[in-house]
N, C-alpha and C positions, 0 to 999 in steps of 0.2 A: 503494502498500499504505499504511493508516496505520501511522503509528508508535508502537511500545511507548507511550512516554510517554503520547501522545493516548488513549488507550484506559485506562491508569491512570486518570488526572488525570478522566477523565468517570466513571469507577465512583469514585470521591470525591466528586464533585461538584462538580471545579475546572473552571475558566474556560479553555481552551486557544486562545482565539483569539489573546490578547498574546502579545508577543516572538518572533523569529525562529519561523518553522518547523524542528519537533523535526530529529534526523537519523534518516533510517530505520535500524534495527537490522540488523547481519549476521545470517543465519542459522544457524540454534544447532539443538544437537541437542532433545530435550524430556528434563527433569529424570530423573534415576535417582534412584528411591527405593530403600533396601536392604527389601529381603521379608521377612515375619515369620519369624523361624529362621535369617535368613541373616547373619551375621559382617561387618562392617562392614571397611572391605578397613586400617583401623589402628585402634586401640584410641585414641579420644577423649581421655582423659588425655596420652597421651604426644602425640597432635595438638597439647593444647594448650601441652603443657611444652617439645617444641621449637620452635615458633612463637611464641614466650615470649622466644624467644633471641633474635629480631629488633625493636630498640629502635626504637621510633616515635615522633614527635612527637603532640602531644594536641591536639583541636581542643573548641572547643562549636559545633556546628549550630543556627544558629535562623532563627526567620521568625515571622512577622504577619501573621495573617490578619484583616482590621478585622471581620468578618461571626461569629468566633470568640468565644464569652463568655466562652471560659476566658484570654482575653487574648495573649500569646507563646507559642511553642511552642521547647522547645531541648534539647537530648540530646547529652553528652559521647561523642566520636565519635576513636578511633586509624586509621580506618580514612580518611584521607583522604589523595589526593595528583593530583600535577597531572595532566590528560593529554593532554592539545595545545595547541599553538600557536597554530598555525590552523587555526581558529576556536581563540581562546582557550576551553578546555575544564577543568574539574578533577571528580574523583570521588570519591563515597565510598560505602560499605556501611552497610546498616541491616537490623536482623534482622526480618524480619517479622511477629511477634509483638509488635513497636513501636508501643506506642501513641502515640507522638509525633506518628511517620513521618509517618501519613496528615494532621493538621492541617497538615505541614508539605506536604505535596500538595497540602493544598487550598491553601496560599496560593500555590504555583506557583513559589514563588521561595525562597530561604534565604540567610544571609550565615554563609561559615565563620569563627567567631574561633581564630586560633593563638593558645593561651597562652604563656603566658610562667613564667621555673623556679616565680616566686615565686606561682603560681595554684594549686597544688595541689587546694586547698580549694576554689576557684570548683568546678574540673573534679567536684569530690567531689556538689558539689551539687548537679552538673547530671546525675550520674549516680543519681542515685534515682529510684521511681518514685511518684506519688500527694503530691509536693510539688509547693509553692509555690517554685520551681526560681527565678526572677527576685527573690523576696522579698529586699530588700535590695542587689539587684546594680547597679549603674548601668551604663546605654546610650542611645543617642540612635539614630536611623535610617540604614540602611544609605544611600546617595546616592540611589542609582534607586530600588531595591526597598523603600525602609523597613525590611527587618527590623531585628532586632534587633541591633546594631553595641557589643560589650560594650568599655565603658570602659576600656584600660590594658592593653590586649592586643597582642603581639609582631607580628601582620599582620591580616588580616582581608581577605576575599575574598567580595564581592558576589556573587548569580547566580540566573538564573533558571532554572526545572527545565527541560533540553532531552527527556534520555530514560531510561526504569526500567528496567534488567534483570531478566531474575531469575539467581540465583545460588546455588542448594540450599538452604538455609533463610535465603539471606538479600538484599534487595535492591541492587541495584545503581545506584547514579543518578549521571547525567552532567548537571553541570551546566552553563553557559556565562555567564563571566566578564563584566557591566555591568562592575563597577569595585574597585579595589583599594587597599592599602596597607599600608606595614611601617613602624614604628618603627625609628631605627634605633641598634643597640647594643645592642638588648636580648636576653638569651640564654634559647631555648625551655625547653621545659617535655618530658621525653624520660620515658619508659615502658618498661618494661623487669625482665623474667621477674616482675610482679607490683607492681613499685614505680615510683613515681618519680624521676627523677636528674636533671641537668642536663649541659648541655655544657661540655665541657673542652675547649678546641685540645691537639690533641699540642704538643712542642719538635718543632724539627726537627732 
């Protein structure tokens, strides 16, 4: 059975022969769309308000395809998480309407850059559309895939695309970790209820 990742990457013209074989996805039900005249089960505004109560870290997902004349690609991403230790897998979610994701898919690899508490402005620069997001941004190649590893980030995870699953109006991207690193003592950037913040440990 061909994996979802292979089908997706072929559809966007990416090579599928490099790296380990993708993991076959588990069976899943067909996507359900709200029919015309049917009320969604929850109000979208209330959905955003309640889910905004969950504080998350902030990352920038980057990729570089030498054949892409537009240069490196990247976008700000909150929906990043570790997924598996054996094999080492991580995941992030991206909107189907994203214009950056197809460029990352064609590259077949990406680097997750975990932002530090003083990098809110950097996050905002990668959250906009239609601009040169890498203008004035210092970075170097991640050691295995060559994806952009931004300078002074709290941590970085160098990955190859392992699988892509559908999830409503988003795609669920699974990456196989090839290399990673972190800066000791760096305070992470957090996002909660539409605003940036920083972590402060509780007193015992």
